[in-house]
C-alpha positions in Angstrom: 160.1 224.2 218.5 161.0 220.4 218.3 157.3 219.8 216.5 157.9 223.2 213.9 161.2 221.2 213.0 159.3 218.3 212.1 156.8 219.9 211.2 159.0 221.2 208.1 161.4 218.2 207.7 158.4 216.3 207.3 156.9 218.8 204.4 160.7 218.4 202.9 160.4 214.9 202.6 156.9 215.2 201.2 157.7 217.5 198.6 161.0 215.1 197.6 158.8 212.0 197.4 155.8 213.5 195.2 158.6 215.2 192.8 160.1 211.6 192.5 156.8 209.8 191.8 156.8 212.5 189.3 159.8 212.1 187.6 159.4 207.9 188.0 155.6 208.1 185.7 156.7 210.6 183.3 160.0 208.5 182.9 158.1 205.3 182.6 155.2 207.1 180.2 157.9 208.1 178.1 159.4 204.7 177.5 156.4 202.9 177.3 155.1 205.8 174.6 158.5 204.7 172.9 158.2 201.1 173.5 154.3 201.2 171.9 155.6 203.2 168.6 158.8 200.7 168.2 155.9 197.9 168.3 154.0 199.8 166.1 156.6 200.4 163.8 157.5 196.4 163.5 153.9 195.7 163.2 153.6 198.4 160.6 156.7 197.1 158.5 155.4 193.4 159.1 152.0 194.1 158.2 152.4 195.7 154.8 151.9 192.9 151.7 155.2 192.4 149.2 153.8 192.9 145.9 155.4 189.8 144.5 157.4 190.7 141.2 157.3 187.8 138.6 158.9 189.9 135.5 162.7 188.4 136.3 164.6 185.9 137.8 166.2 188.4 139.9 163.1 190.1 141.0 161.3 187.4 141.8 164.4 186.3 144.2 164.2 189.9 145.9 160.9 189.1 145.9 161.1 185.6 147.8 163.6 187.3 150.5 161.3 190.8 150.9 158.2 188.8 151.4 160.0 186.2 154.2 161.1 189.2 156.0 158.0 190.7 156.1 155.5 188.2 156.9 152.3 189.3 156.0 149.4 187.9 157.9 146.4 187.7 155.5 142.9 188.5 157.7 145.1 189.2 160.9 142.8 191.4 161.6 139.5 189.5 160.9 141.1 186.9 163.3 142.8 188.2 166.1 143.1 185.6 168.6 146.3 183.4 168.5 145.9 179.7 166.5 144.9 176.7 167.7 145.9 174.7 165.2 148.6 175.4 163.0 149.0 174.1 159.4 151.8 174.5 156.9 151.1 173.2 153.5 154.0 172.1 150.8 153.0 173.8 147.2 154.6 173.2 144.2 153.0 173.3 141.0 149.7 171.4 140.9 147.1 174.6 141.1 143.8 172.2 140.8 144.7 169.8 143.4 145.5 173.4 145.5 141.9 174.8 145.0 140.7 171.7 146.4 142.6 171.7 149.2 141.7 175.5 149.9 138.4 174.4 149.4 138.1 171.5 151.8 140.0 174.2 154.3 137.2 176.8 154.0 134.5 173.3 155.5 136.5 172.5 158.2 134.5 173.6 161.5 137.3 176.2 163.3 138.9 176.9 160.9 138.8 180.8 161.7 141.0 179.3 164.6 143.4 177.9 162.4 146.6 179.8 160.7 147.5 178.2 157.7 150.9 178.5 156.1 151.6 177.7 152.4 155.3 177.2 151.9 155.7 177.2 148.0 158.8 176.6 145.9 157.3 177.5 142.5 156.0 180.7 142.1 153.2 182.1 139.8 150.6 184.7 139.8 147.7 182.1 139.6 148.9 180.3 142.5 149.4 183.7 144.8 145.8 184.7 143.4 144.5 181.2 145.2 145.7 181.7 148.3 145.4 185.6 148.4 141.3 184.8 148.1 141.1 182.7 151.6 139.0 184.6 153.9 137.9 182.3 156.5 141.4 182.1 158.5 144.6 183.9 159.1 147.5 182.9 155.6 150.9 183.2 155.9 152.9 182.5 152.6 156.1 182.0 152.8 158.6 181.0 150.1 161.7 178.4 149.6 164.7 181.0 148.6 166.8 177.8 146.4 164.4 176.8 144.3 165.0 175.5 140.7 163.0 178.1 139.2 165.5 180.9 140.9 168.7 179.3 139.7 167.7 177.8 135.9 171.3 177.4 135.3 173.4 177.4 138.1 173.2 174.6 141.9 170.9 174.5 143.7 169.1 174.1 140.0 171.0 172.2 137.0 173.9 174.0 136.4 175.3 173.4 132.0 178.1 171.6 133.8 176.7 169.1 136.2 177.1 165.3 135.0 174.5 163.4 133.6 172.9 161.1 135.5 173.2 158.2 133.9 176.9 159.0 133.2 179.8 156.3 134.4 182.0 157.9 137.0 185.1 157.2 135.2 184.0 159.3 132.4 182.6 162.3 134.1 186.1 162.4 135.6 187.4 162.8 131.8 184.5 164.4 130.8 185.8 167.2 134.0 182.0 167.7 134.8 181.3 169.7 138.0 180.0 166.8 140.1 182.3 164.0 138.6 183.4 162.9 142.5 180.2 162.3 143.7 177.9 160.2 142.3 175.3 158.8 144.4 174.9 154.9 145.9 173.7 153.9 142.6 176.4 155.4 140.5 174.1 158.2 139.3 174.4 162.1 139.3 172.0 164.1 140.7 168.7 165.8 139.3 168.0 169.3 140.4 163.9 168.1 139.9 164.3 165.4 142.2 166.7 166.8 145.0 164.3 169.9 145.9 161.4 168.3 147.3 163.7 167.2 150.2 165.3 170.6 150.4 162.0 171.9 150.8 160.6 170.3 153.6 164.1 170.7 155.4 164.0 174.2 154.9 160.1 174.5 155.4 161.0 173.1 159.2 163.5 175.2 159.9 161.5 178.2 158.6 158.5 177.9 160.3 160.1 176.3 163.5 163.0 179.5 164.1 161.8 182.7 161.9 157.7 182.2 161.9 157.3 185.3 163.9 153.7 185.1 164.3 154.7 181.8 166.3 156.9 183.1 168.7 156.0 181.5 172.1 153.4 179.0 170.6 153.5 175.5 172.1 151.1 173.6 170.0 151.9 170.9 167.2 152.0 172.1 163.3 150.4 169.8 160.7 152.2 169.3 157.8 150.1 168.6 154.7 151.0 168.9 151.0 149.1 170.7 147.9 147.3 166.7 146.8 145.7 166.7 150.4 141.8 167.2 151.4 140.9 168.0 154.8 137.9 166.4 156.3 135.2 168.5 157.9 136.1 167.4 161.6 140.0 167.7 161.1 140.4 170.7 163.2 138.6 170.0 166.1 139.2 166.0 165.8 143.4 167.4 165.7 142.6 169.0 169.1 140.9 165.8 170.4 144.4 164.0 169.3 146.6 166.6 171.3 144.6 165.5 174.7 144.7 162.0 173.9 148.1 162.3 173.9 148.4 164.5 177.0 146.3 161.8 179.0 147.5 158.1 177.3 150.1 158.5 175.0 152.8 161.1 176.7 155.8 159.6 175.0 154.5 159.9 171.1 156.6 162.1 169.1 154.1 162.5 166.1 150.6 162.7 165.8 149.7 161.4 161.9 146.3 162.8 161.5 146.2 161.0 158.4 146.4 157.7 156.8 146.9 156.4 152.9 143.9 154.1 153.4 141.5 156.5 152.5 138.1 156.2 153.8 137.1 152.8 153.9 135.7 151.2 157.0 135.3 154.8 158.4 132.1 154.5 160.2 134.0 152.2 162.5 137.7 153.3 162.7 136.0 156.9 162.8 137.2 157.6 166.8 139.9 154.9 166.8 143.6 155.5 167.1 146.6 153.4 168.0 150.4 153.8 168.1 153.2 152.6 166.1 156.5 153.0 164.9 156.7 155.9 162.9 156.9 154.7 159.0 157.3 156.3 155.9 154.8 154.6 153.7 152.3 154.9 156.6 153.2 158.3 158.6 153.9 161.1 156.3 150.4 162.4 155.9 149.1 164.6 158.0 152.2 164.7 160.3 151.9 166.8 163.8 155.5 167.8 164.8 156.1 169.3 168.5 158.8 171.9 168.9 160.4 168.8 171.1 160.4 166.6 168.4 161.8 169.6 165.8 164.9 170.1 168.5 165.3 166.4 168.2 165.5 166.7 164.4 168.0 168.9 164.5 170.3 167.2 166.3 170.5 164.9 163.2 171.2 168.1 161.1 174.0 166.5 159.6 172.6 162.5 159.6 169.2 163.9 157.6 171.2 165.5 155.7 174.0 163.5 154.3 171.7 160.4 153.4 171.7 159.4 150.1 167.8 158.8 150.2 166.2 161.9 148.1 162.8 161.6 149.9 162.6 163.3 153.3 160.3 160.7 154.9 162.6 157.7 153.8 165.2 159.8 155.3 163.1 160.8 158.7 162.9 157.0 159.0 165.8 156.3 158.7 166.8 158.9 161.4 165.0 156.9 164.0 166.4 154.7 166.2 170.3 155.4 164.5 170.6 158.9 165.0 167.5 159.4 167.3 168.5 156.7 169.6 164.8 156.1 170.9 162.7 155.3 167.3 160.0 157.8 167.2 156.3 156.4 168.4 153.4 157.4 166.5 149.9 158.1 167.6 147.4 157.6 164.2 144.0 158.1 163.7 142.9 155.4 161.9 140.1 157.2 160.3 142.1 159.6 158.3 140.9 163.1 158.4 143.5 164.3 155.7 142.7 162.4 152.2 145.6 162.1 149.4 144.0 163.7 146.0 147.2 163.4 143.9 147.2 161.2 140.9 150.4 162.7 139.7 153.0 163.9 141.2 156.9 163.9 141.0 157.6 160.8 138.8 154.7 161.1 137.2 153.3 164.1 134.6 150.8 163.5 132.3 147.5 162.2 132.5 146.5 164.3 136.1 142.5 164.3 136.7 141.8 166.4 139.5 137.8 167.0 138.6 137.8 162.4 139.0 139.9 162.8 142.5 137.1 165.3 143.5 134.2 163.1 142.3 135.7 160.2 144.4 136.6 162.7 147.3 132.6 164.0 147.0 131.4 160.4 147.1 133.5 159.4 149.9 132.5 162.3 152.4 129.0 161.3 151.5 129.7 158.1 153.3 131.4 159.6 155.6 129.2 162.2 156.7 127.7 160.2 159.7 130.4 159.1 161.6 132.2 163.0 161.7 132.9 164.6 164.9 133.3 161.5 167.4 133.0 162.6 170.8 135.6 160.8 172.2 138.5 158.9 170.8 140.1 156.0 171.7 143.7 154.0 171.7 145.0 150.9 171.3 148.6 150.9 172.1 150.8 148.4 170.7 153.5 148.7 173.2 157.4 149.3 172.4 158.6 150.4 169.3 161.3 149.2 167.0 163.5 150.7 164.4 162.5 150.1 160.7 165.7 150.1 158.2 165.0 150.1 155.0 167.2 150.7 151.5 168.5 154.1 150.9 166.9 155.0 147.2 170.0 157.1 146.9 169.4 160.2 144.5 171.1 162.1 147.1 174.7 161.6 146.6 175.8 165.5 145.7 177.9 167.4 148.7 176.6 169.9 147.4 173.1 169.6 148.3 174.7 168.1 151.9 176.4 171.5 152.6 173.4 173.5 151.3 170.9 171.3 153.7 173.0 171.7 156.5 173.3 175.3 156.5 169.8 175.7 156.3 170.2 175.6 160.2 171.9 179.1 160.2 171.1 180.6 156.4 167.0 181.0 156.3 
């Protein structure tokens, strides 16, 4: 009798367990399917390429917003793996130089394992089509939403009621122009075309580290270059070697400078050599590798960066190094540059641009350097303690409207 009772109880218990297990897995599968549906929906939303509308300023503003929100990854299906290296290109309006850069990217060994982000502050079909033509790696295009092109007659563009650059403060106040109370350190008033580059650089830094969805969870370095740069064929492999060298030999290095401004002079001797240095604007602003750790340091100096009266982002960064950032920035530098500067015209020089001559110079230099590419081992010369390097500010950034907009990138992207 007792055995029968135990048997009945056991069977009842077993049935309850079976029902519980079935319910548990049914609920789990339902939730799992729901999650898959949400992920697929989000993926399909972000995978849709936004057709950029160049028809009117309002349409361009909307296209910029939509594109930055959706973040279409070009060639994403072709190259599905996470990137080994991320390169961010600041693009203005020099398509001939951009074409050279894209050609250099295509020739770089390992480029299929790179994500290249093009950050634009000038919007044209010619430039867009050039980038859309890339098939050799994953590509994301992002768009600076406060471009002068989008605000031609109001801040952050040049408002007709703004003060003329060279008017005296006394006359500006009498005239009643908008920014009469805020000339720069040298008595000059803002020029929108001059302030845009610093705005774009700081916005881009925020956006890439905080808003680019595909980089969530990415903890590697991000290399920042410009449209008039040219990458050597071993750029990708060399930069990976630099990151490994930093881990083992230069743990306190803040920046990896994979480029310098010396061209390929002495390249055979310098190809495998690196050194440490304090960060200098005139030497280390090309091919900068920035980590998330350094990004957070810079964000701690958001107000200091945005209020410093210098329209150059790199001179501003040098000022932060050793002031707001208490310990001056230490950089690991490639003595054999893997990034060449091809541009012979830029912010202050608009005439007599000769990109075809730049291409000829690059081709000739590469023929000479070819046999010294892909060094098997990198060596390091450590120059010891790094000191703050003060400089005379250049001005051009005295308007409080620039300060406020720049500071707000941290919350309004």
